[in-house]
N, C-alpha and C positions, 0 to 999 in steps of 0.2 A: 504494500500500500504506500509506503514511504517513497519507493522508487517512482511510482506513478505520480505522486505529488511533486517530486523533484523534476520529473520530465515535463509535467504541465507547467511548473514554474519556469523552467528553462524556455519553453516555447512562448510563454507569455512575455518573458523578458525579451526574447528575440523580436516579437511583434512590437513591443514598446520601442525598442531600438530602431526598428524600421520606421515607425511612425514619427519618432523624434528626428531621425535622419531626414525624412522627407520634409518635415516642417522646417528644419534648419536650411536645407538646400533651397527650398522655396523662398525662405526669407532672404538668403544670399542673392538669389536670382532677382527677386523683386527690387532689392536695394541697388542692384547693379544696372537695372534698366533706367532710362532717363525719366519716364513718367510713372514708374512703379507698377506698370502693367506688363504682364508677360504676353507677348504676341505669339502668333502661330509660328512665325519664322524663328523666334528665339527658343520656343519649346522644342522645335525640330532640331535646332542646333544643339541643345542640351542632350537630346537623345542620341544624336550622332557622336557627341563627345564621349558619352558613357558606354556606347555599344561595344567597343573593343576593350573589354575589361582585362584581357590577358596582357595588355601592354601597360596596365596601371600597377602602381605599387599597391600591394595588398598582402594580407596574411592573417592566419589565425595561429596563435601560440598558446599552448596549454601550460599550466604551472607544473614545473618539474621538481621544485623544491624551494629552498630559500638559502640566502647567504647574507649575513649581517643585516637582517630585517628586510632585505630586498628579495622579491620573488625571482626565482630562476625559471627560464622558459625553455620549452622544447617546441620545435616547429611541428604543427599539427596538420595544416592544410593550406594549399594555394599560396605559398610564400613566394613573392616576387618583388624585387627591388627594395628589400628590407634586409638588414644584417643584424645578427646577434653578436655581441662582443664575446671575448674569450671566456668570461665568467658567466655568460648567459643571463646577465641581469639587465643590460641596456639594449634596447632595440634602436637601431640607427636607420634613418631614411636616406635614400640616395638621390631623391628628386624633390625639387621645390613644388609645393602645392598645398591645397586645402585637404586635410586629412580628417576622416571620421574615425573616432577611436572609442571603443567600448571595452571596459574592464569589468569582470565579474568574478567574485570569490565567495565560496560557500564554506562556512564553519560548521563543525559538529560539536555541540556543547552539551555537557552533562556534569552533574556534581552539585556542589554547594557554593554559595557566595554569588559573586557577580563578575562579569568580564566586560572590559572596555575594548571594543573592536574598532580598528582604524584601517582604512585603505587610503593611501595618498599617492597621487601620480606626480612624479618628478619630471621636469623638462630641462634638458641641457640645450641651450640655444646660443646662437652667435650674438653677443652683445657688443657694447662699446669697448669693453676691455677684454675681448676674446670670448671664450666659452664661459657662460654663466649658468647657474642653476636656479630653478624656481619650482615651488610646489604649485601646481596649476589646477588640481581637482582633488577632492577628498570626500569620503563618506565615513560616518561614525555611527556606532550603535552601542548601547550598554544593555546587557542582558542579565537577568536574574537566572541563575542556573537551577535546574530541577533534576530529580533522579531519572527522569525520562529524557533520552537524548532529543535535542531539538536542533534544527538547522537555522542558521542565521546567514543571510546573504548581504553582501555589500557590493555596490557597483558604482561606476562613474562613466559618464558619457561626455565626450569632448568633440568640438569642432575646432581644429587647430591649424593655423598657417605655419608650415614648417619649411625650412631650407635644407639643402643637402648637408649631411653629416650631423644634423641635430638628432637628439636622442630622447627616449622615454624610458623610465623605470617605474616600478610600483613597489612602494614600501607598505608593510602591513604590521599590525600588532598580533600577538598570539598566533604566530605563524605555525606553531606545532599543532594547532587545532584545525587547520585547514583540511577539508576532506578531499584527498587526492585520488581516492579509489572509486569514485562515483562514475558510472557509465549511464548515459553519455556524460562526458566531462563537463563540469560546471565552473571550472576555475580557468579562465582564459582571458586573453586580450585579442580583440580583432581590430585591424587597422586597414582602412581603405582610403586610397588617394582619390578624391572625387574630382578635383578641378586643379587647373594650372595656376590660377592667379593668386 
């Protein structure tokens, strides 16, 4: 029963991500047009731009473990134009563009007391003084523990303008409580380069 609930939660999360992505892309498009109205020609151009997805930077990485509070990643599907560093903690983009990024982590909690859960997305970017780092997204939750195991999910959705060699990493608390043995996997980061500008 718990597996069915996790699967349904994963699918609902995926649908929410698609809806949010569509909303963000629509907002970007409307603000880029001169009158704020999307014309037929502009909509056709957007479809042509996104049709050849195999040439776009994209990838799904699942959680492989952790190192110094940073999640380590393993390539899961469709990785193109993205690089994992030697420690597998930082994901580097090769191309400039607008990226849609979704991170999801599931914890398994059981026992007494309470747990403070945190998920923070770090961004290494090219600043005025070279490479600089900033926390750009976060999700927090505090849970009272019970004798029955409960799942707690944290997630973050980003729309980010990135340049070549800029990087992302994900820092978490209570990393030893992350459920890594769930199928289908529910601890992942998905990255899709949507546009060039």
